[in-house]
N, C-alpha and C positions, 0 to 999 in steps of 0.2 A: 728545353725550358729556359726562360730568361733568368737573369741574375736573381731577381726577387724570388722566383718559384724555386730556384735551386737552394737558396738560403732557407727558405721556409721548409723544403723538403728534407734538407739535412738536418735542420733543427728538429723536425717532427720525427725523423728516423732515430736521432739520438735520444729524443724524448721517449719514444716507444722502446728504444733498448733499455733505458733506465726503467721504464714502466714494466718491462719484462723481468729486469733484475729484481724489482720490487716483488713482482709476483713469484720469482724463484725463491726469494727469501721467505715469503709468506708460505710457499709450498713446503719448504724445509722445515719451517717452524710449526705449521698447523696442518699441512696437507689439505684433505678435504673434510675437515672436521666441523663441528658445530661453531667452534670459535671463529673460524674462516668465514663460515656462513654469516655470523653476526656481524663481522666487519663489513662485509659486502652489503648486507642489509641496512647498516648504518648510514650508508649514503643516499638512501631513499628520500628522506626528508630534506636534507641539504640540496639534492639535485632537483627536487620539485620546487623549492623556493627559488633556486637559480632559474628554472624554467619560467616561473610566474613573472619575475622581473626580466626575463629574457637576456640573462647574462651572456649565454652562449651566442645570442644573435645581436648583441650590442653594436658590433661593428657593422653589421648589416644594416641596422635601423639608423645608426648614427651617421655613417659615411655619406649617404646621398644628400642629407640635409646640411650637413657641415660643409661638403664639397660644393653644394648649391651657393652658399655664402662665398666661397672662395672664388668660384667661377665669376660670381657677380661683382667681385672686388670689395666685398664687405668684411673686412678682417675683424673689426671690432665686433660686429654682430655674431660672427662665428664663435668668438671666444665667450660671449655672453650665453650663447646657446649651450656651448660646452659646459659652462659652470652651473647653469640651471638644471641641466640634465643630471649631472653628477649630484648636485644637492638634493634635488626633488626626489629622484628615484632612489638615491641612497637612503633617504629618510623612509621611504616605503619599505625598503628592504629590512631596516632596522626594526621598524614597527612589527613586521612579520616574523623576525628571528625570535623575538621574546616569547610569544605564545608557542611557537614551534618547539622551542627549547623546554618549556614547561610541560606541554602536552604530547611530547614525542611518543611515550609508550601507547597512548590511545590512538595517536595517528598511525603508528606502525601496525598496531592490531587491526585497525580499520582497512589498511591498504594491502594486507597479506591474506591470502587465501588459508584455508585450513592446513595444517602442518607446521605452522610457526608456533612452537612450543613456548610456555611462559619462560623457560630458560633462555631460549633464543632471543626472544623479545627484550628481555632484561639486559642482556649483554649487548644487543644492537643499540638499545636506548643509551647505555653508558658511553658506547663509542660515538654514537651520533651526536651527543651533546658535546663531546670534545671536538668533533670535526666542524659542527655548524658555524662557529664565529668565523672561520676561514672564508665563508662565502662572501662576507662583507669585503674583504681584501680582494677577492676574485672579481667581484662587481666593479670596484673602483679601478682595478688594474686593466679590466676589459676595456673600459672607456679610454684609458690613457694609451692602450695599445691601439685602439681605432684612430686616435689622433695621429699617432705616429705613422700608421699605414697611409693616411691621407697625404703625408709628406714624403711617401716612398721610403720610409725608414723602417726596415725589417729586422735588423739584426738584434737589437735589444729587446724588442717584442718577441722574437723567437726564442728567447731564453726562458720564458715564463715556465714551460712544461719541463725543461730540464732541471731547473732550480726546484720546482715543486716536488718532482720525483726524487731528486737527490735528498731532499729534506725528510721525505718519508722513509727512504732507504736508511739514512743515518739515524732516524729516531728508532726505527725497527731494530737496526743492528745494536744500538745502544742498550735497548731493554733486553734483547736476546742475551747480549753479554752480561748485563747485570743479573739477570735471572740465573746464569751459570755460577757467577761469582758469589751471590748472596743466597741462592737457594730459594728466593721468593719467586712466585709465579707471577709474572705481569701480563701474561697473555699476549695480546697483539696491541697493547696499549701504546707502545712506541710508534707503531705505524699511524695510529690515530692522531697522536700529538704532532707528527710530522706534516699533517695536512694544514692546520693553521699557521704553523711556523713557515712552511714552504709557500703558503699563499702570501703571507706577509712580506717576505723576502722578494720572491719571484715576481708577484703580481702587483705589489704595492711599492715597496721602497725602490726596487730597481726600475720600475716604470716611471716613477716620478723623476728619477735621475734622467732617463731616456727622454721623457716629455719636456723636461727643462732644456735640454740640449736642442730640441726642436722649436723652442721659443714659445712654449706653452704660457698662456695668460689666464690665471685662475681669478675669478671674481665671486665676492660673497653675495650670490643672488639666489633667492628662493622665491620663484613666481609660477606656482603650479597652474595658474590659469593663463599663462602667456601662450599666444598662438602656436609658438614652436613646440611647447610642451604638450599641448593638445594634439598637434599634428604627430609628435613623437609617439604619444600614447595611442593614437589610432593605428599607426604603423606596428606598434608593440603588441596591441590587443590580439590580433589574430595568432601571433606566435606564442603568446602567453596561454591562449585557450586551445591552441592546436597542439597535435601530437605528431612530431615527426618520426621517422623511421628509428633513428638512433636512440632518441629518448624513449620511444615506445619499446624497443628491444630491451633496453636496460630496466625499464619498469617491469616488463614482463619476466625477466629473469629473477628480479627480487620478489615479485608478487606471486609468481607460479612455482618458482624454484624450490620452495620448501615442500611442495606437493610431491616432489620426487626423492624424499628421504633426507637424512641429516647432511648429505654431501651435495644436494641438488643445486643450491644457489652457488656454491663455490666451483662445482664442476662446470656448470654454464658459464660461469664468469671467467674462469681459466681459458676455456676455449674462446670465448668472445674477445678477450684481450689480445690473444695471438692473431685472430682474424682482424681485429680493429687496426693492427700495425699496417695492414695493407690499405686500409681506408685513409689513415693518417698520412701515409707516405704519398700515395697515388691521387686520392681524392682531394683532401684538404689542402695540400701544397698547391695544387693547380687552381682550385676555387679561391683560396685566400689571396693569392697573388694576383688573380685576374680581377677580382671584384672591384678594386678602386677604378681600373680601366673601363669595366663594364658601366659603373655609375657615371663615369665622364662622358662615355659615348651616348648614354641615355640623355644627360643634360644637354648635350650638343646635338641631339636628335639625329643621330647617325646610326640608325637601326639596322640597315644592310650590313654595315661594317661590324656591328655588335653581333649579328648572326653569324657571320663568317668567323669571328673570334670564338664564339661559343661552340660551334660545331667542330672546328679545327682543334680546340681544347679536349673536346669529348672523344674525338676520334683517336688522337695521339695518346691520350691517357688510357683509353680501352685497349689500345694496341700493345702497351706495356704492361697492363694489369693482368691480362689474360695469361701471359707466360708465368708471371708471379703466382697466380692462383694455381696454375697446373703444377708448378713446383712444389708449393706448399701442400697441395692434396697428396702428391706422391710421397712427400717426406713428413706427413702428419705424425706418425708415430715417432720417428727420430727427433722431430722437433720438440715434441713434448717430453720425450725421454731426456733430451739434452738440457732442456730448460728447467724442468721441475722434478724429475725422479731422484730424489735424495731426501734424507731425513725422514719426516713424517709422510712423505708422498710415496705411495706404493706403486708397484708394477700394475696392479689392478686398476688403480686410478689412471696411470698413463694410457692403458688400453681404452678405458672408457672415454677419456677426454680426447684422445686422438680421433675416435669415432664421431664424437660431437663436433669436432673442429671440421672435419670433412663436410659435414652437413651445414655448417655455418658459412663455408667459403662462397657459395652463391650470393649470400647476403652482401659480401663485399662489392660485388658487381653493382648491385643496386645502390648501395650507399655511396660509392664513388661517383657514379653518374648523378645521383641526386645532389651531391655537394655542389656540383657546377650548375645543374638545371635550376635548383632552388634559388641560388644566388642571382641567376638571370631575371627571375621574377622580382626578387627583392630590389635589384638595381633599378628596374622599372617602376619600383614602389607599388607593386601589385602584391601585397602581402596576403590578402585573403584567398586568392586563387590556389596557390599550392597548399595553403593551410587547410582549406576546407577539403581539398582533394586528398591530402594525405591523412588528415584526421579521419575522414569518412572511410577510407580504405583500412585504417588501422582498426577503427571501431568494428568494421565489418569482420575482420579477422579474430576478433576476441572470442566469439562462439567456436571457431576452429580450434583455438588453443584449448578450450574447455573439452570439446567432444573428442579431440584426437589425442589428448593426454594420456588416456587409458590404453587404447590400441597401439600408439606409437611410443609411449613412454616419454622420456626426457628429450628424444630426438623431435618431438613434435614442436618444441620451442624454435630451433633453427629452420625447420622445414616450413612452417607457417610464416615465420619472420621473412624468409627468402621469398616466398610467394608474394607477400604483402609489399616488400621493397621493390620487387621488380615490376609489380603492377603499378606502383606508384610512378615508377620511371616512364613506363610506356604511356601513361595518362598524361604525364606532364609534357612529354615530347609532343603529343598531338595538340594539347592545350596551347603550348607556346607557338608552335607552327601556324595554327589557325589564327592566332591573334596578331603574330609578328612577322610572319613570312617564313620562307624556306631557304634562304640564301645560304649555300654551303651545306645543306642538310643531306642532299642526295649522295654526294661523294662520301661524307662522313658515315652514313648509314651503310653504304656499301662496304667501306673499310671494316666497320664494326661487325657486319655479317660474315666477312672473311675471318675476322678474329674468332666469332662464335663457332664457325665451321672448324676452325683449327682446334678450339677448345674441345669440341666433341671428340676429335681424333685423338688429341693428347690426353684427355681424361682417361680414354681407354688404355693408352700406353702407360699412363701413371698407375692405374689399377694393376696392370700387369707387372709393373716394376715393384710395386708394394707387395704383391703375392710373391714374387720370385725372391725378394730380399727379406721376407718375413723373419725367417730363422736368424739370418745373418745379423740384422739390425737389432735383434732382441738379445743377442749373445755377445757381440764384440764389445771391446772396452770403449770408454767414452771418447778418448782421443781419436781412435779409428773411426768412430761413428761421426764425429764432427767432420773429419776429412772426407769421408764418404758423402755426407750430406752436402758439403760445399761443392764437390765435384758433380754430384748428380743434379743438384739444383741449378748450377751454371749450364750444364749440358741440356737440361730441360728447357730452361729459359731461352736459350740460343736457338734450340731446335724449334720451339714454338713460333719464335720470331721468323725463323727461316721459312717455315711452312706458310705463314702468313704472306710472306714475300712472294712465294711460289704461286700463291693464289691471286696475287695482283695487287697487294696492299702497298700503297705508296708509303704509308706511314712506317710500316715495318722495313721497307727498303731503306728509307732515310735513317731510321734509328740504327740499323745494322752498319750503314755506311759510316754514320757518326762514331759507333763503337770501334769499327775497324780503324778508322782514322786516328782515334786516340790511342789505340794499341800500337799502331805504327809509329806514331810520334814519340811513344814512351821508349819503343826500341830504337829510336833515331833513324827509322827506315823512311820516314816521310817528314817534310817540313810543314 
């Protein structure tokens, strides 16, 4: 990976580590209780509002238009566009936040299936109203991050998730401490208050500082009918109306989770958060770092080079992702026990969530590939194609969630989610190749097939290891379990890469040579 991708990968890894620490504190404080379900459910309305104004896609929409002005040498126009987007869509978000705040209980009741009790809805509404204002800061910060990415500034933008998660952890720890000191039960209120505070510091204040260092020029412009805003809206509309895999999975967890009892939402969410670490480290790091270059290659009409870049990124990422998935599969129980099993989090919860996590892991393959593929369409300003495709497949899976929820139970959520995500990937590959060519595709697909063949073999080995180590990992002390998990994880990761190399994967060979070279240099055996 290049320097930008490494910065983003490290920041996302650290952010996910803090995210896991946050979940560890929540597990200790609330386990898989109704209170934890309520906090998870409280994010539903804020997340939907973020989706409506495409906060998560702001850089994807913003960068091609902004970069177009830069390539054409129209510096002044680029800053007018930036200011107009910030002012116009910021106003839209503010207008949506007020009724969402007022009618949150009615909205939550509408969007959740049977199983969401009045008590759950009441607590989720209370937490949701605390969380909601933070979305305004996240929106503004996302635009400021996009501006910095166009200037190849990745360090300060990469701190958003770190600061956000740190604020949530500090807020939660403070309330837990105060509850012990005063005897007053604050529930998970501190975690909720950490959201707007972390959003203000990490997404707003710090990003203003970073953008100023990059020479940002803000202008007081509000022209909603400007051609740039209309173009921006047309690009945003399919994303606002569409449902991608990640948003769809999180929506399903909150909407269907309550159907599986008082621990349903929180159990699914714990497993999802562990799986999501793989997506953040392997998928988003590559896609976010590659996207500005993708947009530039499109603007310069260098499509063959863009194809080569896309397929090389997918092939190399998949090569490393497969060993990581194998390791996590084999160590699902130790991972959940190490991360969460303390305080209110019981051994029974560990067993249940480890099982859900294993079913969730195939989802990570689909989400990581999608992270790059979707951005290739967006770089070409083809927003409707992946949106209609992904939304159509998601809509088609909803009956499966309903019909399989009884025979499969809570496992139906990750199983159907994985099938949908992988089907979306296959469909996008064919759609992109048909429209834009296949340069670099054959070699990449062959390497990915080698990785999948290795995956089948190593999953069998992982299941065997899990069976053999069952009693051992359930009874040893935590320190020994951590050492065992680290050693087993590294061994499985390297072995999976090595088998790919034996099968003829050039990616695996290159990665192993790079790792060996770094180790030898550390040992001063190679210059």
